[in-house]
PATORVO-287535 format. One record per atom (N, C-alpha, C): residue in three letters; z, x, y; residue number from 1; atom name. Coordinates in steps of 0.02 Angstrom, whole numbers. Example, Ala and Ser with C-alpha at 12.3 -4.5 7.8 and 13.67 -1.06 7.14 Angstrom:
! PATORVO-287535
<ALA; <390; 660; -284>; 1; N>
<ALA; <390; 615; -225>; 1; CA>
<ALA; <390; 660; -165>; 1; C>
<SER; <354; 642; -112>; 2; N>
<SER; <357; 684; -53>; 2; CA>
<SER; <394; 645; 2>; 2; C>
//
This chain:
! PATORVO-287535
<MET; <-5094; -988; 1339>; 1; N>
<MET; <-5156; -965; 1380>; 1; CA>
<MET; <-5131; -913; 1422>; 1; C>
<LYS; <-5168; -856; 1430>; 2; N>
<LYS; <-5158; -789; 1479>; 2; CA>
<LYS; <-5167; -811; 1550>; 2; C>
<THR; <-5105; -793; 1591>; 3; N>
<THR; <-5123; -786; 1661>; 3; CA>
<THR; <-5156; -756; 1694>; 3; C>
<LEU; <-5199; -765; 1746>; 4; N>
<LEU; <-5231; -711; 1788>; 4; CA>
<LEU; <-5203; -662; 1819>; 4; C>
<LYS; <-5221; -593; 1820>; 5; N>
<LYS; <-5187; -543; 1844>; 5; CA>
<LYS; <-5233; -495; 1869>; 5; C>
<GLU; <-5224; -467; 1921>; 6; N>
<GLU; <-5280; -413; 1944>; 6; CA>
<GLU; <-5268; -361; 1881>; 6; C>
<SER; <-5343; -345; 1878>; 7; N>
<SER; <-5356; -300; 1835>; 7; CA>
<SER; <-5349; -228; 1861>; 7; C>
<ASN; <-5325; -175; 1816>; 8; N>
<ASN; <-5327; -120; 1827>; 8; CA>
<ASN; <-5363; -67; 1789>; 8; C>
<VAL; <-5421; -88; 1774>; 9; N>
<VAL; <-5474; -54; 1721>; 9; CA>
<VAL; <-5513; -18; 1769>; 9; C>
<LYS; <-5534; 51; 1745>; 10; N>
<LYS; <-5561; 103; 1778>; 10; CA>
<LYS; <-5601; 140; 1746>; 10; C>
<THR; <-5656; 179; 1786>; 11; N>
<THR; <-5703; 211; 1751>; 11; CA>
<THR; <-5668; 257; 1699>; 11; C>
<GLY; <-5710; 254; 1634>; 12; N>
<GLY; <-5681; 306; 1590>; 12; CA>
<GLY; <-5640; 263; 1528>; 12; C>
<ASP; <-5605; 204; 1554>; 13; N>
<ASP; <-5565; 172; 1513>; 13; CA>
<ASP; <-5603; 156; 1430>; 13; C>
<ILE; <-5587; 156; 1398>; 14; N>
<ILE; <-5599; 130; 1316>; 14; CA>
<ILE; <-5558; 101; 1291>; 14; C>
<HIS; <-5591; 40; 1251>; 15; N>
<HIS; <-5554; -16; 1216>; 15; CA>
<HIS; <-5591; -10; 1141>; 15; C>
<THR; <-5548; -14; 1084>; 16; N>
<THR; <-5574; -7; 1027>; 16; CA>
<THR; <-5553; -87; 993>; 16; C>
<GLU; <-5596; -120; 948>; 17; N>
<GLU; <-5569; -179; 911>; 17; CA>
<GLU; <-5588; -183; 848>; 17; C>
<LYS; <-5574; -215; 788>; 18; N>
<LYS; <-5603; -222; 749>; 18; CA>
<LYS; <-5617; -306; 706>; 18; C>
<LEU; <-5665; -317; 690>; 19; N>
<LEU; <-5670; -394; 662>; 19; CA>
<LEU; <-5706; -385; 608>; 19; C>
<THR; <-5695; -431; 550>; 20; N>
<THR; <-5730; -448; 512>; 20; CA>
<THR; <-5761; -509; 505>; 20; C>
<ILE; <-5839; -507; 498>; 21; N>
<ILE; <-5887; -555; 519>; 21; CA>
<ILE; <-5885; -591; 442>; 21; C>
<THR; <-5875; -672; 446>; 22; N>
<THR; <-5875; -707; 393>; 22; CA>
<THR; <-5904; -747; 389>; 22; C>
<SER; <-5910; -781; 342>; 23; N>
<SER; <-5951; -856; 313>; 23; CA>
<SER; <-5932; -897; 360>; 23; C>
<ALA; <-5878; -897; 373>; 24; N>
<ALA; <-5867; -938; 433>; 24; CA>
<ALA; <-5895; -939; 500>; 24; C>
<HIS; <-5878; -880; 523>; 25; N>
<HIS; <-5919; -873; 592>; 25; CA>
<HIS; <-5994; -895; 582>; 25; C>
<ILE; <-6010; -876; 538>; 26; N>
<ILE; <-6109; -888; 535>; 26; CA>
<ILE; <-6108; -969; 521>; 26; C>
<GLN; <-6058; -1003; 499>; 27; N>
<GLN; <-6067; -1064; 494>; 27; CA>
<GLN; <-6053; -1100; 558>; 27; C>
<LYS; <-6000; -1071; 587>; 28; N>
<LYS; <-5982; -1104; 649>; 28; CA>
<LYS; <-6031; -1095; 690>; 28; C>
<PHE; <-6079; -1042; 702>; 29; N>
<PHE; <-6131; -1034; 733>; 29; CA>
<PHE; <-6181; -1079; 745>; 29; C>
<ALA; <-6203; -1084; 658>; 30; N>
<ALA; <-6252; -1115; 654>; 30; CA>
<ALA; <-6242; -1179; 676>; 30; C>
<ASP; <-6196; -1195; 668>; 31; N>
<ASP; <-6190; -1296; 675>; 31; CA>
<ASP; <-6186; -1283; 765>; 31; C>
<PHE; <-6170; -1233; 803>; 32; N>
<PHE; <-6165; -1246; 871>; 32; CA>
<PHE; <-6226; -1226; 904>; 32; C>
<SER; <-6261; -1190; 869>; 33; N>
<SER; <-6341; -1170; 909>; 33; CA>
<SER; <-6393; -1198; 875>; 33; C>
<GLY; <-6380; -1219; 797>; 34; N>
<GLY; <-6452; -1243; 770>; 34; CA>
<GLY; <-6487; -1202; 740>; 34; C>
<ASP; <-6453; -1138; 729>; 35; N>
<ASP; <-6497; -1099; 695>; 35; CA>
<ASP; <-6480; -1088; 632>; 35; C>
<PHE; <-6520; -1120; 580>; 36; N>
<PHE; <-6501; -1123; 520>; 36; CA>
<PHE; <-6560; -1080; 457>; 36; C>
<ASN; <-6578; -1023; 503>; 37; N>
<ASN; <-6645; -978; 478>; 37; CA>
<ASN; <-6612; -959; 402>; 37; C>
<PRO; <-6640; -982; 361>; 38; N>
<PRO; <-6611; -949; 283>; 38; CA>
<PRO; <-6595; -902; 280>; 38; C>
<VAL; <-6615; -838; 302>; 39; N>
<VAL; <-6571; -760; 284>; 39; CA>
<VAL; <-6504; -769; 305>; 39; C>
<HIS; <-6490; -812; 335>; 40; N>
<HIS; <-6408; -815; 348>; 40; CA>
<HIS; <-6365; -856; 297>; 40; C>
<PHE; <-6401; -894; 275>; 41; N>
<PHE; <-6378; -954; 219>; 41; CA>
<PHE; <-6387; -939; 152>; 41; C>
<ASP; <-6428; -896; 124>; 42; N>
<ASP; <-6470; -880; 61>; 42; CA>
<ASP; <-6477; -814; 38>; 42; C>
<ASP; <-6452; -785; -6>; 43; N>
<ASP; <-6445; -713; -19>; 43; CA>
<ASP; <-6525; -692; -47>; 43; C>
<GLU; <-6568; -748; -81>; 44; N>
<GLU; <-6634; -742; -106>; 44; CA>
<GLU; <-6688; -733; -51>; 44; C>
<ALA; <-6671; -769; 9>; 45; N>
<ALA; <-6706; -783; 57>; 45; CA>
<ALA; <-6696; -708; 104>; 45; C>
<ALA; <-6650; -674; 113>; 46; N>
<ALA; <-6647; -640; 150>; 46; CA>
<ALA; <-6664; -563; 103>; 46; C>
<ARG; <-6666; -564; 50>; 47; N>
<ARG; <-6668; -504; -6>; 47; CA>
<ARG; <-6764; -518; 4>; 47; C>
<ALA; <-6774; -581; 24>; 48; N>
<ALA; <-6848; -569; 28>; 48; CA>
<ALA; <-6891; -572; 78>; 48; C>
<GLN; <-6837; -555; 123>; 49; N>
<GLN; <-6856; -497; 198>; 49; CA>
<GLN; <-6827; -447; 193>; 49; C>
<GLY; <-6803; -431; 146>; 50; N>
<GLY; <-6799; -332; 131>; 50; CA>
<GLY; <-6727; -334; 152>; 50; C>
<PHE; <-6680; -382; 149>; 51; N>
<PHE; <-6605; -375; 164>; 51; CA>
<PHE; <-6555; -364; 93>; 51; C>
<LYS; <-6508; -325; 96>; 52; N>
<LYS; <-6472; -336; 30>; 52; CA>
<LYS; <-6433; -388; -2>; 52; C>
<GLY; <-6446; -439; 52>; 53; N>
<GLY; <-6396; -503; 48>; 53; CA>
<GLY; <-6404; -532; 114>; 53; C>
<ARG; <-6385; -616; 125>; 54; N>
<ARG; <-6366; -630; 189>; 54; CA>
<ARG; <-6355; -604; 240>; 54; C>
<ILE; <-6375; -612; 296>; 55; N>
<ILE; <-6354; -569; 360>; 55; CA>
<ILE; <-6303; -616; 402>; 55; C>
<ALA; <-6291; -596; 451>; 56; N>
<ALA; <-6249; -627; 504>; 56; CA>
<ALA; <-6299; -640; 552>; 56; C>
<HIS; <-6297; -691; 579>; 57; N>
<HIS; <-6353; -688; 639>; 57; CA>
<HIS; <-6318; -642; 698>; 57; C>
<GLY; <-6355; -605; 732>; 58; N>
<GLY; <-6346; -553; 786>; 58; CA>
<GLY; <-6311; -583; 836>; 58; C>
<MET; <-6313; -623; 876>; 59; N>
<MET; <-6273; -643; 914>; 59; CA>
<MET; <-6202; -679; 899>; 59; C>
<VAL; <-6197; -696; 827>; 60; N>
<VAL; <-6141; -687; 790>; 60; CA>
<VAL; <-6092; -636; 802>; 60; C>
<ALA; <-6123; -579; 767>; 61; N>
<ALA; <-6085; -509; 804>; 61; CA>
<ALA; <-6080; -486; 855>; 61; C>
<ALA; <-6134; -505; 910>; 62; N>
<ALA; <-6128; -486; 995>; 62; CA>
<ALA; <-6082; -535; 1017>; 62; C>
<SER; <-6080; -598; 1006>; 63; N>
<SER; <-6016; -631; 1054>; 63; CA>
<SER; <-5955; -613; 1048>; 63; C>
<HIS; <-5935; -560; 998>; 64; N>
<HIS; <-5875; -536; 1014>; 64; CA>
<HIS; <-5851; -506; 1074>; 64; C>
<PHE; <-5896; -459; 1087>; 65; N>
<PHE; <-5895; -440; 1167>; 65; CA>
<PHE; <-5876; -502; 1209>; 65; C>
<SER; <-5881; -543; 1206>; 66; N>
<SER; <-5855; -595; 1268>; 66; CA>
<SER; <-5791; -606; 1258>; 66; C>
<LYS; <-5762; -620; 1189>; 67; N>
<LYS; <-5701; -636; 1174>; 67; CA>
<LYS; <-5648; -578; 1191>; 67; C>
<ILE; <-5686; -502; 1180>; 68; N>
<ILE; <-5633; -462; 1210>; 68; CA>
<ILE; <-5641; -443; 1290>; 68; C>
<PHE; <-5684; -454; 1319>; 69; N>
<PHE; <-5694; -461; 1392>; 69; CA>
<PHE; <-5635; -505; 1413>; 69; C>
<ALA; <-5628; -568; 1406>; 70; N>
<ALA; <-5593; -626; 1413>; 70; CA>
<ALA; <-5531; -627; 1398>; 70; C>
<ASN; <-5502; -587; 1356>; 71; N>
<ASN; <-5448; -590; 1317>; 71; CA>
<ASN; <-5404; -519; 1314>; 71; C>
<GLU; <-5434; -453; 1324>; 72; N>
<GLU; <-5391; -402; 1306>; 72; CA>
<GLU; <-5428; -361; 1347>; 72; C>
<PHE; <-5503; -348; 1370>; 73; N>
<PHE; <-5507; -290; 1410>; 73; CA>
<PHE; <-5557; -297; 1452>; 73; C>
<PRO; <-5573; -317; 1509>; 74; N>
<PRO; <-5500; -300; 1548>; 74; CA>
<PRO; <-5439; -390; 1543>; 74; C>
<GLY; <-5470; -428; 1513>; 75; N>
<GLY; <-5419; -486; 1500>; 75; CA>
<GLY; <-5448; -555; 1537>; 75; C>
<ALA; <-5409; -604; 1555>; 76; N>
<ALA; <-5408; -656; 1596>; 76; CA>
<ALA; <-5451; -657; 1642>; 76; C>
<GLY; <-5482; -699; 1675>; 77; N>
<GLY; <-5493; -712; 1721>; 77; CA>
<GLY; <-5584; -636; 1746>; 77; C>
<THR; <-5600; -632; 1683>; 78; N>
<THR; <-5660; -584; 1685>; 78; CA>
<THR; <-5719; -629; 1675>; 78; C>
<ILE; <-5756; -613; 1724>; 79; N>
<ILE; <-5830; -651; 1709>; 79; CA>
<ILE; <-5903; -609; 1693>; 79; C>
<TYR; <-5927; -632; 1649>; 80; N>
<TYR; <-5993; -600; 1623>; 80; CA>
<TYR; <-6038; -600; 1670>; 80; C>
<LEU; <-6076; -550; 1706>; 81; N>
<LEU; <-6126; -538; 1750>; 81; CA>
<LEU; <-6197; -541; 1717>; 81; C>
<SER; <-6200; -489; 1676>; 82; N>
<SER; <-6252; -469; 1635>; 82; CA>
<SER; <-6225; -452; 1573>; 82; C>
<GLN; <-6287; -441; 1524>; 83; N>
<GLN; <-6277; -396; 1440>; 83; CA>
<GLN; <-6353; -385; 1421>; 83; C>
<THR; <-6366; -339; 1385>; 84; N>
<THR; <-6406; -311; 1366>; 84; CA>
<THR; <-6399; -303; 1281>; 84; C>
<PHE; <-6425; -310; 1242>; 85; N>
<PHE; <-6411; -284; 1173>; 85; CA>
<PHE; <-6463; -262; 1143>; 85; C>
<LYS; <-6466; -227; 1084>; 86; N>
<LYS; <-6509; -185; 1041>; 86; CA>
<LYS; <-6468; -189; 975>; 86; C>
<PHE; <-6505; -244; 934>; 87; N>
<PHE; <-6484; -231; 864>; 87; CA>
<PHE; <-6503; -189; 814>; 87; C>
<HIS; <-6477; -126; 808>; 88; N>
<HIS; <-6496; -86; 767>; 88; CA>
<HIS; <-6513; -78; 690>; 88; C>
<ALA; <-6461; -113; 663>; 89; N>
<ALA; <-6442; -132; 591>; 89; CA>
<ALA; <-6420; -189; 580>; 89; C>
<PRO; <-6428; -214; 508>; 90; N>
<PRO; <-6409; -292; 510>; 90; CA>
<PRO; <-6337; -289; 493>; 90; C>
<VAL; <-6282; -348; 496>; 91; N>
<VAL; <-6221; -365; 496>; 91; CA>
<VAL; <-6227; -421; 428>; 91; C>
<TYR; <-6197; -386; 383>; 92; N>
<TYR; <-6183; -426; 324>; 92; CA>
<TYR; <-6127; -474; 304>; 92; C>
<VAL; <-6125; -523; 278>; 93; N>
<VAL; <-6058; -568; 266>; 93; CA>
<VAL; <-6007; -519; 254>; 93; C>
<ASP; <-5960; -509; 276>; 94; N>
<ASP; <-5897; -482; 258>; 94; CA>
<ASP; <-5893; -394; 295>; 94; C>
<ASP; <-5944; -390; 317>; 95; N>
<ASP; <-5933; -329; 359>; 95; CA>
<ASP; <-5887; -331; 414>; 95; C>
<VAL; <-5849; -251; 419>; 96; N>
<VAL; <-5805; -237; 461>; 96; CA>
<VAL; <-5836; -219; 506>; 96; C>
<LEU; <-5828; -249; 580>; 97; N>
<LEU; <-5855; -196; 637>; 97; CA>
<LEU; <-5809; -171; 667>; 97; C>
<THR; <-5823; -114; 701>; 98; N>
<THR; <-5780; -98; 746>; 98; CA>
<THR; <-5824; -104; 828>; 98; C>
<TYR; <-5788; -120; 879>; 99; N>
<TYR; <-5810; -131; 936>; 99; CA>
<TYR; <-5779; -85; 969>; 99; C>
<ARG; <-5818; -48; 1023>; 100; N>
<ARG; <-5821; 0; 1051>; 100; CA>
<ARG; <-5831; -10; 1128>; 100; C>
<LEU; <-5795; -9; 1178>; 101; N>
<LEU; <-5814; -34; 1255>; 101; CA>
<LEU; <-5774; 26; 1278>; 101; C>
<GLU; <-5838; 43; 1314>; 102; N>
<GLU; <-5818; 95; 1388>; 102; CA>
<GLU; <-5847; 96; 1445>; 102; C>
<VAL; <-5775; 87; 1494>; 103; N>
<VAL; <-5811; 70; 1562>; 103; CA>
<VAL; <-5845; 128; 1585>; 103; C>
<ILE; <-5908; 122; 1626>; 104; N>
<ILE; <-5944; 184; 1649>; 104; CA>
<ILE; <-5970; 194; 1704>; 104; C>
<ALA; <-5956; 136; 1727>; 105; N>
<ALA; <-5963; 141; 1814>; 105; CA>
<ALA; <-5921; 72; 1841>; 105; C>
<GLN; <-5913; 82; 1924>; 106; N>
<GLN; <-5881; 30; 1957>; 106; CA>
<GLN; <-5919; 38; 2020>; 106; C>
<LYS; <-5941; -43; 2047>; 107; N>
<LYS; <-5958; -51; 2105>; 107; CA>
<LYS; <-5919; -33; 2139>; 107; C>
<GLU; <-5934; 11; 2212>; 108; N>
<GLU; <-5883; 41; 2250>; 108; CA>
<GLU; <-5837; -13; 2296>; 108; C>
<GLY; <-5767; -31; 2295>; 109; N>
<GLY; <-5742; -71; 2330>; 109; CA>
<GLY; <-5735; -127; 2291>; 109; C>
<LYS; <-5773; -146; 2240>; 110; N>
<LYS; <-5768; -216; 2215>; 110; CA>
<LYS; <-5750; -213; 2135>; 110; C>
<PRO; <-5727; -276; 2113>; 111; N>
<PRO; <-5695; -270; 2046>; 111; CA>
<PRO; <-5761; -283; 1973>; 111; C>
<ILE; <-5798; -242; 2016>; 112; N>
<ILE; <-5863; -256; 1967>; 112; CA>
<ILE; <-5893; -197; 1943>; 112; C>
<PHE; <-5875; -199; 1859>; 113; N>
<PHE; <-5886; -130; 1815>; 113; CA>
<PHE; <-5947; -154; 1770>; 113; C>
<THR; <-5978; -86; 1742>; 114; N>
<THR; <-6033; -75; 1696>; 114; CA>
<THR; <-6002; -48; 1654>; 114; C>
<VAL; <-6007; -89; 1575>; 115; N>
<VAL; <-5987; -68; 1533>; 115; CA>
<VAL; <-6034; -51; 1455>; 115; C>
<LYS; <-6018; -7; 1442>; 116; N>
<LYS; <-6057; 9; 1379>; 116; CA>
<LYS; <-6025; -12; 1304>; 116; C>
<THR; <-6067; -61; 1278>; 117; N>
<THR; <-6053; -104; 1224>; 117; CA>
<THR; <-6075; -80; 1137>; 117; C>
<GLU; <-6029; -64; 1102>; 118; N>
<GLU; <-6055; -43; 1051>; 118; CA>
<GLU; <-6028; -81; 999>; 118; C>
<ALA; <-6060; -91; 939>; 119; N>
<ALA; <-6019; -101; 878>; 119; CA>
<ALA; <-6054; -54; 815>; 119; C>
<PHE; <-6002; -47; 797>; 120; N>
<PHE; <-6011; 13; 713>; 120; CA>
<PHE; <-6001; -34; 651>; 120; C>
<GLY; <-6029; -12; 592>; 121; N>
<GLY; <-6004; -29; 540>; 121; CA>
<GLY; <-5965; -1; 498>; 121; C>
<ALA; <-5922; -2; 460>; 122; N>
<ALA; <-5873; 36; 401>; 122; CA>
<ALA; <-5882; 96; 395>; 122; C>
<ASP; <-5965; 89; 401>; 123; N>
<ASP; <-5979; 174; 375>; 123; CA>
<ASP; <-6016; 199; 437>; 123; C>
<ASP; <-5980; 185; 495>; 124; N>
<ASP; <-6007; 204; 562>; 124; CA>
<ASP; <-6064; 194; 591>; 124; C>
<THR; <-6114; 162; 551>; 125; N>
<THR; <-6190; 146; 574>; 125; CA>
<THR; <-6172; 117; 644>; 125; C>
<LEU; <-6216; 115; 686>; 126; N>
<LEU; <-6218; 88; 726>; 126; CA>
<LEU; <-6253; 27; 735>; 126; C>
<ARG; <-6217; -26; 745>; 127; N>
<ARG; <-6260; -84; 725>; 127; CA>
<ARG; <-6285; -132; 788>; 127; C>
<ILE; <-6245; -122; 840>; 128; N>
<ILE; <-6256; -166; 912>; 128; CA>
<ILE; <-6243; -114; 965>; 128; C>
<SER; <-6288; -93; 990>; 129; N>
<SER; <-6276; -68; 1064>; 129; CA>
<SER; <-6300; -112; 1123>; 129; C>
<GLY; <-6265; -100; 1186>; 130; N>
<GLY; <-6292; -141; 1241>; 130; CA>
<GLY; <-6253; -113; 1301>; 130; C>
<GLU; <-6265; -148; 1358>; 131; N>
<GLU; <-6213; -134; 1424>; 131; CA>
<GLU; <-6203; -196; 1458>; 131; C>
<ALA; <-6140; -210; 1481>; 132; N>
<ALA; <-6119; -258; 1505>; 132; CA>
<ALA; <-6111; -251; 1578>; 132; C>
<LEU; <-6109; -292; 1612>; 133; N>
<LEU; <-6081; -289; 1685>; 133; CA>
<LEU; <-6045; -356; 1688>; 133; C>
<ILE; <-5979; -335; 1720>; 134; N>
<ILE; <-5929; -399; 1714>; 134; CA>
<ILE; <-5901; -390; 1790>; 134; C>
<ARG; <-5866; -458; 1805>; 135; N>
<ARG; <-5827; -445; 1868>; 135; CA>
<ARG; <-5744; -457; 1842>; 135; C>
<ALA; <-5706; -415; 1839>; 136; N>
<ALA; <-5642; -410; 1826>; 136; CA>
<ALA; <-5589; -449; 1852>; 136; C>
<ALA; <-5546; -488; 1847>; 137; N>
<ALA; <-5500; -540; 1906>; 137; CA>
<ALA; <-5461; -495; 1959>; 137; C>
<ARG; <-5462; -523; 2022>; 138; N>
<ARG; <-5450; -485; 2063>; 138; CA>
<ARG; <-5383; -508; 2080>; 138; C>
//
């Protein structure tokens, strides 16, 4: 476990990270959330809804932002205060996403930051966008 240390994140900082969304991610999320929508588990059901195959839950892909904040950028001790998401395109099983986070503002005198959050597919298609408000470790 990482120890808490004061964050030195600042406006303009950018962090990128890649993750492959797997069947295991989808299954674990469904087991936890209870969301067993057939579009996540059956290619035919997904195709019947206009997709090329089964898709990941939007929140499976979006939840990786939480992991990044807690472990990498800014790191241990970071607390989510709010988050918005817009889902632009589906995420399919075994898609490789590139997560891009950019600090766009800081509350004056406080370790509270607004962070632009985006995830792109391997083809550079924007899959998820949003904005997070976080409190970094002090």
